[in-house]
N, C-alpha and C positions, 0 to 999 in steps of 0.2 A: 503493500500499500503506500502511495506516494502522495504527499499534501502538495496542493497546487494554490498559487496566490490568488485570493478572491478579487484583488484590487485591479488586476490587469488582464485577466482572462477575458475572452470574448471573440467575436467574429472580426476578422481582419481581411479585407478584400475577398470576402465571401466564404472564409475558411476559418473554423474555430481552432483557436490556439490557447494554450495555457503554459504557465511557467512553474517549474517544480521549485519548491522552497529548499534552502539549504538546511544543514543540520541545526542552525541557530534561527530557523523560521524566518529567514530574509529572503526576499526576491531579488534574483540577479537582473531581472528586466527593469523594474520600476522602482527598485532600491527601497521598497517597504520593508521595515523591520517590525515584524509581528511580536508582540509581547507574549510571555508565557508565565504561567503560575508553577513555580517550583515547590513541590511538597516532597521533602527527602530527596530521593533520587528520581522521583517521578516530575516529569515536565510536561504540562498541559499547555499547548499553544492556544492563543486566543485570537481566532481568525474570523473576526466579524466587525464591521462598523469602522469607527476610527481607532487607529493604534493607540493614540494617547488616552482614549476612554478605556481602552483594554488594559493599559497600564494601571489607571486608577482603580479599576474593577480588580484587577489581580491583587493589588496592595490591600484593598478593603477585605477580599475573600481570604487572603493570607492571615490577616489580623483576626477575622471571625473564626477561622479553624484553629487559631491559637487560644481562643478565649470560650471554647465550648463548655469548659467547667463552670464557668459564670457567665452565661450568655446574656441573662437579664442585666448583670452588672455591666457588661460591655455596652449594652444598649442604653444604659441609664445616663441621663444628662446630656444627650445629644439629640439634635433634631435632623442629623443626616438620613435623608430619606433613602439613600443607597444602602446604609447599614441596615436599616429596618426592613427593606425589601429582601435583601440577602438573607437576613436571619429568618424571617417569616417563611419564605420558600423553603429554606432548609428544614425548619421545624415542622413543616407540613408534610413534605415529601420524603424526607429521610426516615420518620417512622414508618411510613407506608411501605417502604422498601425493605428496612432493616429491623422493624419492631419484633419480630420473633426471636432476634438475637440479643435484645436488651435484657439488662439485668436489674429488676424483674422484667419479664417479657411484655411487650405491648400487643393488644389485640390487632389483627390485620388479616386481610383476605389472603388465602393460599394462592401462590403464583405457580403451583405446580403445573397448571393447565398450559403454561408457556412451553414447558419441555415437551408436552404431548403434541403440540402444533409445530414445533420447530423442525425443520427438514434434516434428514440424515446426510452425513457428510458424502456418502457414496451416491446420493441423488442430486448431487450439486456439481457445477462445473468447477473448474480451478479459480482460486481467489479467496480473499478473506470475507468475514461476515461483518456486516456493518449494522449497528443499532442507532437509529436516529431517535433523538429525544430520550436518551438514556437516564436522564435524571441522577439520582445518586447511585445508580448501578446495580439496584436490587434484582433486575431481570437477568443480569448478565450470567450469573451461576446456571441459569436454566436454558441457556443458549449456548453452553460451552461445547464446541467440538474440538477435541484434543489436537487434531491435525490441521487446524485452521487458525489463521491470525484472527482475533476479535478486535474490532474497532468500535468505538462508542463515542457519539457526539451529542452535546446538548448546549443550548445557547445560554442557560444559566450557569455562570462560573462557580456560584456557590454549591450547586448541586454536583457538577462533575468534579470540582475541587474536593469535595467531601469524598467521592469515590477514589480520588487520587491519594487522599490521605489513608484510606483503608488499603489501597493497593501498595503503598509505600510501607505498610506494616506498622503504622504507628498506633499507638493506644489511644483511639478516638472514641469519645463520648457521643451517645445519640441524643441530639436535641429533641424535644418534644413539647407541646403546648398543654400544660395541665390546665390552664384557664386560658380564655381567649386572648388575654393580654399579658400573660406570663409564660416565658419560655425557660424550660429547665433542661436537664440533661440526666441520663442514666449511663451507667457503664455498658460497653458493647462487647460481646464475646463471639467473634465469628470463627467458625470451624475452619481447619487448615485447608480443606479443599476449596471453600469459598474464597479465601485470600488467596489462593493459588490462581484461581481464575481472574480475579482482579489484577493481580500482579503481572500477568501476562496480556492484559487488555491495552491496547493504545486509545489514550483518551484525548479528546479534542473538544475544545469549546469553539462552536460555530453555529451557523445558521443552516437549518434543515432546507430553507428555501433557496439558499446559495451555497451549497455544501463545498467544501475545499478539496474535493477529490476528482480524479480523472473519471471520465465517462466509461461505463462498461467495466469497471474495475473491481466488482464485488460478486461473489457467488450467491450472496443472499443479502437482503436488506429487510430490516425489521423495524416496524414503527408502530408502537403500543401506545394508545392514548394520546396521540399526537395530532391526528388529522383535525380535530376540532380545537387545537391549541394553537393554530398558526393563522396569519392573516390571509393566506390564499391556499386552501386545501387542494384545489385542482393543480396548482403549481407543485405542491409537494408530491401529489401523485406522479406528476410528470418527472419530477427529479428522481424519484425512486425508480421509475422505469428506466431512466437514462443512466443511473449508476449500475444497474445489473447487467452482468455479463449475458450473452445468449444461453438460454436454458436455466437462468437463475431463478430464484424463488423470492417472492415478496410477502411478508406476513404482515397483516394490517389488523388493528383491532381499535374500535373507537365506540363510544356510547353517543356519539353525534350530539354532545351538550354544547350547542353552539351559544356563543356569548357575544354580543355586539360590540363590546369593548375589546374583544380579541380578534374575531372575525367579522369584517363589515357584512352587512346584511346581504349585499349583492354577491358576495363570495360564498355564503352559506349553502352547501350542497343540497340541503332539505328543500330549498325554495324552488329547485327545478325538478323535483320528483313529482310524478303523477299521484294525486291524493287518493286514487282508488286502487293502489297496489301497495301491498305490505311493504314497510320500510326496508326491511332486509332484502326482499326481492328487488325493490326499486333501486337501491344502492348498488346492487351487484349488476344490474342492467346498465346503470349509469357508468360504472367503472369498466365492465368488459363486454357489455352487450353491443349490438351493432351501432357503430358511431360513436362508442364509449370513449372515456377519457384515457384508457390505456390500450390502444389498439394492438400492441404486440404481446398482450398477456391473456392468459386463460385461467379461469377459476378451477382451481383442484378441490378446494373443501372450504365449506363455510359453516357457521353456526352462530345462534344469536342467544342472548340472555346470560352470557358468561358474567359472573360477578367480579366486580372491582370496588374495593372500599378504601376510602382515604378518611382516616381520623383527623379532622381539622383541629379539634382539641379534645380533651378528655370527656366533654359532655356533648360532643356533636360529631357525628360521622356522615360523609357523604357516600351514598351506595349508587354505583352505576351498573348499568347492564350493557355488556359489550357485544358488538357484532364483529366477529372475527372471521377474516378472509384470508386464505392462502392461494397465491397466484403464482404462475409460472411464465417466464418470458419465452417467446419462441426462440427456438435454437438457431433459426436463420433469420437474422434481422433484415428489414428492408434497407 
């Protein structure tokens, strides 16, 4: 897997071109030096937006990870919106991924279904496996294929930075919200096999709508609970298809919980679905039916109603029902 510069890739004289970043995440073409979050021996490149903003976010995230023991104290006495947003996101999603390993454990929905849906290595073409919207990394142990490189991307540096701290083998505490306005932490005890998966995962902070990877460079792409969390879900689907090698597999799961503040109404896929067709069937037709959004893909398997639960705080949980689709790209691209 090679990282390409998001700043200077594109079409030039009708031909798409991209430039590979060097080992320090610098672009030899446009001279952009992308920042990175260093957590122990793990380096997470920040490949979105303005590099200067990335530097500031990396600094705030590093500070947050160093203060998980007293995260409320770290937030006290500051009006820094970035601090608050980073801490709130981490305290919401880290327990959803790693709650079973907290001491004492926190209730969370079982992710074992992910392993059941993941493709077998023998059924994939050559190449690594990419997880888009990986969050703090809790889905990664269920997607581990020992003979494949595992790459994980998320736009929120606090979340992917937390996964990096676990990958680096640090004694990381698990933040959680005991009360809506109070963030505490508990000890976290990960089994050796889970730490091993994280340690061999390549972590990247980037935009799934503008992923810093070469086209057709992945054997499988996984996007769980991401489709309704981006500004343009149709563009996300197109990027997933473009990243897949011929014969590759795309695993999608979403509750289609559209929010106007995240996805503008004109981009919400539900708005183009026929009202007289069940949502699961209508979405499948929209994605892979005649004239669908992913013309090179075919549906291998689907199911509806798979439970995904997020404990927003100790007295409130959000329970979603996921529609899951596993699709395969044509072995002969057009």
